[in-house]
C-alpha positions, 0 to 999 in steps of 0.5 A: 706384059708385052713390049708393044704395050709398054712402049705404046704411044696411044693414049691409055685409060686404065681402070683399076678394080674389076667390080661393078664400078670398073666394068660399068666405067669401061663400058661407058668410056666406049659408049662415050666414044673414047678412042684410047686404049682401055685397060681393066685390071682386076685382082680376081681371075673371074670376069667382073660380076655383081656382088649382091647375089652372093649373100642372097640368091646365089648363096641360096643356089637360086642363081647360076654363076654365069648370071652374076657377070656384068658382061658376057666374057666376049664383050670385052674383046668385042669392045676393045677393052683389054682385060688384065685379070688376076693381076695386082697393081702394086704402085701408082707412079704419078710423076711418070704416069705409070702403074707398077704391076706385080712381077715388075711390069709397068703400064702407062696411063693418061687417065686413071680410075681407082675403083678398088672397092673394099675388103671385110674387116677382120675379127681379131680374136683368138681362134679367128683363123680356124677352119670354118670361119668365113667372110663373104666378099668374093664369089669363091667365099660364097661357094664355100659358104654355100656348102657349109650351109648345106651341111645344116650345122649350127651357124653363128653370124657375128655382126648384125648388119646387112651381110650378116642378116642376109646370110642368116636368112639364107641359112635359116631357110636352108634349115640350119640353126642360126645365132646372130651375135651383135656387140651393139645394143640392137641390129642395124644401128645405121637405121636406128632402134625403131627399125632395127627392132622390126628386123630383129623380130623378123629373124626371131619369127623365123627361128634365129636366136639373136644376141645383142650387146654381146661381145665375142671373146674367142672362137673355140675349136681344135683345128676347126671351129666348134663354138663362139665364146662370148664375153662372160664365158658363154659358148655358143656351139657352131659348126660354121661362123660367118663374120660380117663386121663391116668393110675397109676401103682399099685405099692403100694404092692411093695413100702410097701415091700421096693422094688425100685419103680419109675414110676412102679416097677423097674426091670432089663432086666430079669424082676427081682426086687431087691429081687431075689425071686420077678419079675414084668411084664406088666403095673406095670413094669418099665423094662430095655429094651435092644432094647430101650436102657433104662428103659421104662414102657409100658401100652399096651396089647402086652407088658403084653402079652409078659412080663408075659410069659417072666418073667415066663420062667425066674422064671423057671430058665431062664436068658433071657433079655427083648429086644422087641420094644413096640407095640400097635394098635387101631381101630377107625371107619374105621381106623386100626393102628399098631405102633412099637417102642419107640420115643419121638416126641419132639426129633425126626424127624417125616416123614409122607408117604401118604396124610392127605386124604388117606385111607392108610398112614404111620408115622415114627420117626427118631433119629438124625442119621436118624435111624427109632426108631418108625413107624406106618401104618394106614390101610396099612396091605400089608406093615405092615411087612415092617414097622416093619422091619424098626423099629426092625432093626433101619434102617437108611433111606433117609427121602425124599425116606421114605416120597415118596409113590412111593419109594419101601420099600427096596429103602428107606434105606440110602446108 
């Protein structure tokens, strides 16, 4: 790092994290007229890119690498955003207002955004480090996994969440035999058994073998994976294993700097940390959300894409409060789904609209007062706005009318 940089007297805004939240944050800082020097630091050498296609179209070979980029590479220089790619921040010195980077150089900051994201949780069983065991988080992971799928050898996916099921769908469509192993009683426990069963049926219809309530004892092989041993000694043959058992927010920097951390970096509804010069956004932020009514940490694309600019506007002087219903989507085979809201299925009444064999169907989660706290549509694009409106307004509904596909959306609200 140059001495000019280290001794600059300019105001300096720094964003740590080269993902979607960070890239949108620096864009917004410039759009808001911030005249300070702006740095974006990412530990990957690739320019900031979007991650959702890694388990969908990019993995399937339908999207080119350059299409994943948040901005064209030249955009950063054109907007005077100074990129430090392949760089790692090793410490935040809050007292001095400086970052320490690997190699020992230091970078001053006046305002700092931590958008460090998350990393996959590791499966700690014997054989976890064999060749052919994959995690999917970065573009390089997707490149390697794509080649493994093209070999069409048997694949075992450990984890029945979104990443695991999206990878399973891509692999099956490529002709690979796939087994999904989930330790919980059903897939997609975050949505509850009624919805999870429909996704399980979808995958079974496409030839995926699904094992629920199954623990993994060992990944077996000699130098390279040959199978997955379940608790109980059964071995499922595998030429490729994909582990998708959740992620861990990257809070190490914040914690070492003395910032409050609990399942993410704790921030208020302006996305500001306990330090008035530091904000956090995206996967790593456990944020007060005025729409949800409490603190939540959300690991989805829309959250990162929204919170990055939101934090940037507050860094530029705003005082807005985060109050957005969480949103995410998935594509699996011929199924496209969008989910709005935040609900605990164990504490909710789940209402399904449409039969299990229908191409288009809906699910809603109601609280004790009959208000809609979350809703999703499957292939229901003509009704997507109606679903979102019920969630955003927390509409109180008549569950029987809501479950009836013949009842118009405007008639499902309770009197």
